[in-house]
C-alpha positions in Angstrom: 0.0 0.0 0.0 1.4 3.4 -1.0 2.8 5.5 1.8 2.9 2.6 4.3 5.8 0.4 5.6 5.3 -3.3 4.9 6.1 -5.3 8.1 7.4 -8.8 8.1 5.7 -11.1 10.8 8.2 -11.7 13.7 8.2 -15.4 13.3 8.9 -15.2 9.6 11.6 -12.6 10.2 13.3 -14.8 12.7 13.1 -17.9 10.5 14.8 -16.0 7.6 17.5 -14.7 9.9 18.0 -18.2 11.4 18.4 -19.6 7.9 20.9 -16.9 6.9 23.1 -17.5 9.9 22.7 -21.3 10.1 26.3 -22.0 9.3 27.8 -19.0 10.9 26.4 -17.3 14.0 24.8 -20.2 16.0 22.1 -20.0 18.7 23.7 -19.9 22.2 23.0 -23.0 24.3 19.9 -22.9 26.4 18.8 -19.5 25.0 15.4 -18.4 26.4 12.7 -17.9 23.8 14.6 -19.5 20.9 14.9 -22.9 19.2 18.2 -24.5 20.2 18.7 -27.6 18.0 21.0 -30.5 18.7 24.0 -29.0 16.8 23.6 -25.8 18.8 23.6 -27.7 22.0 26.7 -29.8 21.0 28.5 -26.6 20.0 27.7 -25.0 23.3 29.0 -27.9 25.4 32.0 -28.3 23.1 33.2 -24.8 24.3 34.3 -26.5 27.5 36.3 -29.3 25.8 40.0 -29.2 24.8 40.4 -27.9 21.2 41.4 -30.2 18.4 44.8 -29.7 16.8 43.1 -28.6 13.6 43.9 -25.0 12.5 41.3 -25.4 9.7 38.5 -25.9 12.2 39.1 -23.9 15.4 35.7 -24.7 16.8 36.4 -28.5 16.8 37.0 -30.4 20.1 39.6 -33.1 20.6 38.2 -36.6 20.3 39.2 -38.8 23.2 38.5 -40.4 26.6 38.2 -38.4 29.8 41.2 -39.4 32.0 40.3 -41.0 35.3 41.1 -43.8 37.7 40.6 -47.4 36.7 42.0 -47.2 33.2 38.8 -45.9 31.5 38.0 -47.4 28.1 40.7 -50.0 28.3 40.1 -53.2 26.2 41.3 -56.3 28.0 41.4 -60.1 27.4 39.4 -62.1 29.9 41.3 -63.6 32.9 41.2 -67.0 31.3 41.7 -66.3 27.6 38.4 -66.7 25.6 36.8 -65.5 22.5 35.7 -62.4 24.4 37.3 -59.1 25.5 36.0 -56.6 28.0 35.8 -52.8 27.7 36.1 -50.7 30.9 33.5 -47.9 31.5 34.4 -44.5 30.3 33.2 -41.1 29.3 34.6 -39.1 26.4 34.2 -36.8 23.5 33.6 -37.6 19.8 33.9 -34.6 17.5 31.3 -34.7 14.8 32.7 -34.7 11.3 29.6 -34.6 9.0 29.5 -30.8 8.9 31.9 -28.1 10.1 29.4 -27.2 12.8 28.4 -30.7 13.9 29.7 -30.1 17.4 31.1 -32.5 20.0 29.2 -35.6 21.2 29.6 -36.3 24.9 29.6 -40.1 25.2 29.3 -42.6 28.1 29.8 -46.3 28.6 28.2 -46.7 32.0 29.4 -50.2 32.9 31.9 -52.8 31.7 31.0 -54.3 28.3 31.9 -57.7 26.9 32.5 -58.1 23.2 32.5 -61.5 21.4 35.5 -60.8 19.0 35.6 -64.2 17.3 32.0 -64.2 16.4 32.2 -60.7 14.9 35.6 -61.6 13.2 36.0 -65.4 13.0 39.6 -66.7 12.8 40.7 -67.7 9.3 42.3 -71.1 8.7 45.5 -69.7 7.2 45.7 -65.9 7.7 45.5 -63.5 10.5 43.1 -60.6 10.5 43.0 -57.2 12.3 39.9 -55.9 14.0 39.2 -52.7 15.8 37.2 -51.9 18.9 35.6 -48.6 18.5 33.0 -46.3 20.1 30.8 -45.3 17.1 28.4 -42.4 17.3 25.4 -42.5 14.9 22.9 -39.7 14.2 19.8 -39.8 12.0 20.2 -36.1 11.3 23.1 -37.1 9.0 21.5 -40.1 7.4 22.3 -42.9 9.9 19.7 -45.5 10.6 19.8 -44.9 14.4 20.8 -42.4 17.1 23.3 -43.4 19.8 26.8 -44.5 20.7 27.7 -48.2 20.4 31.0 -49.9 21.4 31.6 -52.5 18.8 34.0 -54.7 16.9 34.9 -53.7 13.3 36.4 -56.6 11.4 39.2 -56.4 8.9 39.8 -59.0 6.1 42.1 -62.0 6.6 45.4 -61.6 4.6 49.0 -62.6 4.4 49.8 -59.0 5.5 46.6 -57.9 7.2 45.7 -54.3 7.7 43.2 -52.5 10.0 39.7 -52.0 8.6 38.6 -48.5 7.5 36.1 -47.0 9.9 33.7 -44.4 8.6 31.5 -41.9 10.4 32.1 -40.3 13.8 34.0 -42.7 16.1 36.7 -43.1 18.7 39.2 -46.0 18.4 39.8 -48.0 21.6 42.0 -50.9 20.6 43.4 -53.0 17.7 43.2 -56.8 18.0 45.1 -59.3 16.0 43.0 -62.5 15.4 45.6 -65.1 14.7 45.0 -67.9 12.1 42.9 -70.7 13.7 42.8 -68.7 17.0 40.3 -70.0 19.5 40.8 -67.2 22.0 42.1 -63.6 22.3 45.1 -63.0 24.6 46.3 -59.8 26.1 49.3 -60.0 23.7 46.9 -59.8 20.8 45.5 -56.4 21.9 47.1 -53.0 21.1 45.9 -50.0 23.1 44.7 -47.2 20.7 43.0 -44.9 23.2 43.7 -41.2 23.2 42.6 -38.9 25.9 41.0 -35.5 26.1 40.4 -33.0 28.8 38.5 -29.8 29.5 39.7 -26.6 28.0 42.9 -25.6 29.7 43.5 -29.0 31.2 46.8 -30.9 31.0 46.5 -33.5 28.2 47.9 -37.0 28.8 49.7 -38.0 25.6 49.7 -41.8 25.0 53.0 -43.5 24.0 51.7 -44.4 20.6 50.6 -40.8 19.8 52.8 -38.1 18.1 53.0 -34.6 19.5 50.1 -32.6 18.1 51.2 -30.8 14.9 49.3 -27.7 16.0 48.1 -26.2 19.3 47.5 -23.0 21.1 50.0 -20.8 23.0 50.2 -22.0 26.7 48.7 -25.4 26.0 50.2 -28.1 28.2 50.5 -31.9 28.0 52.2 -34.7 29.8 54.0 -37.2 27.6 53.3 -40.6 29.2 56.2 -42.2 27.3 59.0 -39.8 28.4 57.5 -38.4 31.6 57.9 -34.8 30.3 55.6 -31.9 30.9 55.5 -29.9 27.7 54.1 -26.5 26.9 53.2 -24.9 23.5 55.2 -21.8 22.7 54.8 -20.3 19.3 55.0 -23.3 16.9 57.0 -25.6 19.1 56.5 -27.9 22.1 59.1 -27.1 24.9 59.6 -28.6 28.4 57.2 -26.8 30.7 60.0 -26.6 33.4 61.7 -23.9 31.3 59.2 -21.4 32.6 60.2 -22.2 36.2 64.0 -22.7 36.2 65.7 -19.4 35.5 69.3 -18.5 34.6 71.0 -15.3 35.7 74.5 -14.0 34.9 77.3 -14.0 34.0 77.2 -10.2 34.9 74.9 -7.2 35.4 75.2 -4.3 33.1 78.3 -2.3 33.8 80.1 -5.3 35.4 82.6 -6.8 35.8 85.2 -4.2 36.8 89.0 -4.3 36.8 90.9 -3.3 39.9 93.3 -4.2 42.7 93.3 -4.5 46.5 95.5 -5.4 49.5 93.7 -6.0 52.8 90.2 -4.7 51.8 87.7 -6.5 49.8 87.4 -5.6 46.1 84.2 -6.3 44.3 84.8 -7.2 40.7 81.4 -8.6 39.6 77.7 -8.8 40.5 74.5 -10.4 39.3 70.9 -9.4 40.2 68.4 -12.1 40.8 64.8 -10.8 40.1 62.1 -11.8 42.6 59.5 -14.5 42.1 56.1 -15.3 43.7 57.4 -18.7 44.9 60.5 -19.8 46.9 63.6 -20.9 45.0 66.9 -22.5 45.6 69.8 -20.5 44.0 72.8 -22.5 42.8 75.7 -20.1 42.3 79.0 -20.7 40.5 81.6 -17.9 40.4 85.0 -17.8 38.8 87.9 -15.4 38.9 91.4 -15.2 37.3 93.5 -13.1 39.6 97.1 -11.8 39.5 99.3 -11.0 42.6 102.5 -9.3 43.5 103.8 -11.9 45.9 103.9 -15.7 45.7 103.6 -16.0 49.5 100.4 -14.1 49.9 97.0 -15.9 50.4 93.7 -14.6 49.2 89.9 -15.3 49.5 87.5 -15.4 46.6 84.1 -14.7 48.0 80.4 -14.9 46.9 78.1 -12.9 49.1 74.8 -11.1 49.1 75.1 -7.4 49.0 73.8 -5.8 52.2 74.4 -8.9 54.3 77.3 -9.3 56.6 78.1 -13.0 56.0 79.4 -14.7 53.0 77.7 -17.5 51.0 81.0 -19.1 49.9 84.8 -18.6 50.3 87.5 -20.1 48.0 91.0 -19.6 49.5 93.8 -19.5 47.1 97.4 -18.5 46.5 99.0 -17.5 43.2 102.3 -19.5 43.4 105.4 -18.9 41.3 103.4 -17.8 38.2 101.7 -15.0 40.3 98.4 -15.8 38.6 95.6 -18.3 39.2 92.0 -19.2 38.5 89.6 -20.2 41.3 86.0 -21.3 41.4 83.6 -20.8 44.3 80.2 -22.4 44.6 77.3 -21.5 46.8 73.6 -22.1 47.4 70.9 -19.9 48.9 67.3 -20.5 49.7 65.3 -17.4 48.7 61.7 -17.0 49.9 58.9 -15.7 47.7 59.0 -11.9 47.6 59.2 -8.7 45.7 62.8 -7.6 46.4 65.7 -8.3 44.0 68.7 -10.1 45.5 72.1 -8.9 44.4 75.0 -11.5 44.5 78.5 -10.2 44.3 82.0 -11.6 43.9 85.0 -10.1 45.9 88.7 -10.8 46.3 90.7 -9.9 49.4 94.2 -10.6 50.7 94.1 -12.5 54.0 97.8 -13.2 54.6 101.2 -12.1 53.3 101.9 -8.9 51.4 101.2 -7.2 48.1 98.2 -6.6 46.0 95.9 -8.9 44.1 94.3 -7.6 40.9 91.7 -8.4 38.3 93.3 -7.1 35.1 91.1 -5.4 32.5 92.3 -7.8 29.9 90.6 -10.7 31.8 87.2 -9.1 32.0 85.4 -11.8 30.0 82.9 -14.3 31.3 85.2 -17.4 31.1 87.5 -15.7 33.6 85.2 -13.8 35.9 81.6 -15.0 35.3 79.0 -15.4 38.1 76.3 -17.8 37.0 73.1 -18.5 39.0 70.4 -21.2 38.5 67.1 -20.6 40.3 65.1 -23.8 41.0 61.5 -23.6 42.4 61.1 -25.5 45.7 58.1 -26.5 47.8 
């Protein structure tokens, strides 16, 4: 009608907008007054799961079993070998793969399950075959015949050199079993563990011995390598030992140090290193070195590591120069430093304690190999 604004009914307007944004902006989970479908709900819960190592799909969750006591999801031969295996209860995540916004299925096997392997994959008279035990997720929304998660055996073909069967759809592999030729039972030696684990976003991921380090990840992501016992952290494009963020190195000298000079009976400071504070206690392991020259072979000297502002010394290395009138000494020390906000300054001194003449640190020797002070700071509990 001329002169009037045509209005679109609210329901129709919403439906058009919902269609437009179906593959982009999704409905938030449990949104009041809206229609939240299954994909929306899976995407909402997937926010809490660890991200998949897939830079092409940053909204994907990592498929795997939730870690817990009792070896969840482990596939085991029966105590007396039989045609069966058992699967321990578990909970986990299966990332949907049928669309980019399929979301993550949260799955549960609530009690131990027994699988008849040799009925699903009978032994061949001449050849071995490989079967897989998988948790398979089906969904009629994507054309499957049923909805649900089923732990099942997927049989491979017998062959001279058997290979694992191809598994399609959304699934989580639990184990690989070799069915030997003419086998009447399945033993533990026939079973290879294929489980992978997943954790909540920000959790420490246990990496199984058969897994490779994820090719991608996010800055600050942490994992524990069960094969090596190492804690690793993602920095940039690499995995590094997580301990590098806790053990610190200081030295061999502060800016403006070391300094050349000479002394007789008073202490001469020739180097110092400042240890910055940390919010946790640390043990400092200190190694100081000096190459000194003296006027008299009968004099004795002390090489000292101390904390500036404190009366005592952390370490003393007594030395004499001998007929060459020059020598190199090394002093070591340790110091427990509480958590705090005040820097600690460690210094190196030389002083004559007996005999006559001066001891000097020549300017030509002011290089770390001669006068360095190196400090390692280890966190302690």
